[in-house]
N, C-alpha and C positions, 0 to 999 in steps of 0.2 A: 505186207502191203496188199490192199485189196483192190479189186476192179471197181468200175463206176457202180455196179449194182451190189457191191459187197462180195462178190465171188472172188476167184483167183485172178490176179493181175496176169494177163498174157500179152504176148506181142500184139495179137488181134485187138484186144481191148485197148492197149495203149496207142495203137495207130489210129483206131477209130475215135478215142477221146481226144487226140491231138489233130485231128483232121489231116492226117500224115499225106494222103494223096494231094491234098490242096497246098499243105505247108511246104513240101520239098520243091515244087517248081516255083513257089512264091520266093523262096530264099536263094533260088538258082542252084539248087542241088538235087535234081531229080534222081540222082544215083545214091543219095543217102539212104543208109539202112539203120533200123533201130539198134542193130548189133554195133554199128559204128559209134553210136552215142554211149553204149555200154563200155566199149573199149576207152573212149574218151574220158568217162567217169571213173574208170579204174586208173587210168594215167594221171588224172587229177588227184585222186586219193594218194598216190605214190608221191606225187610232187608236193603234196601238203604234209608229208610225213608219215602217213598211216603205214603200219606194219603190213608185211605180207599176210600173216594170219588174219588180221582184220579186214584187209581187202579180200581175201578169200572168202570170210564169212559174209561179207556184205553182198558179194556177187553170187553166193551160193555155190561155189565151186567145191567139189569134193575133196580136192588135194591141192597142196601148194603148187605142185608142177603145172596145174592148169593155168595159174596166173603168171608164169615165168614170161610168156611173151610180153605182158604189159611191163614187167619190170626191165625186160631187155630193151624195150622201146625207149627208156630212160636213160640208158648207159651213157650216150653221147652228151645229153643234157648235164650229167654229173661231171663229165670230164671238162667240158669248156670252162666253167668258172674256176676249176682247179688249176688249169693251164694259166689263166690269167693271173691267178694269186702266186702261183709258182714263178712267174717273171717279174713281179712287181718287187720283191725284196731283192733279187739278184741285180736289177738294174740300179737300184739306190745304193746298195752295198758296194757295187763295183765303182760308182761314181765317187763315193767318199774314201773307198780304200778300207772301209771298216764295216763290220757286220752289225747286227742287232746289239744293243746295249754297249757299244763301243768296241766289241771284240773285232779281231781281224777278219775281214770279209773272207767268206769260203765260196769258192766257185763252184757252182753246181754243174755237174756233168750230165749232159742230156743224151 
């Protein structure tokens, strides 16, 4: 990706091109940093199903360890839907006394 004049895209070029000093107060986030947007982008890539090597290459990190912080930020996101799904079959199986496909219900121990 190149900067506005064809050169290397840097934080300085990006801030200047986006009118960063005007934009941040206008959206009520005077504390927002360009790096915050980079982290958000990495999280969005992971949430969309991108692999760790693809996110690493996109962000230009030299190692997979450098992107661990982004994948750790998603751990809770992955657990919440799983907890909901874990509870749904148990509730319906207990109510009918039968499990999936008519088999006896198996109570899950948590």
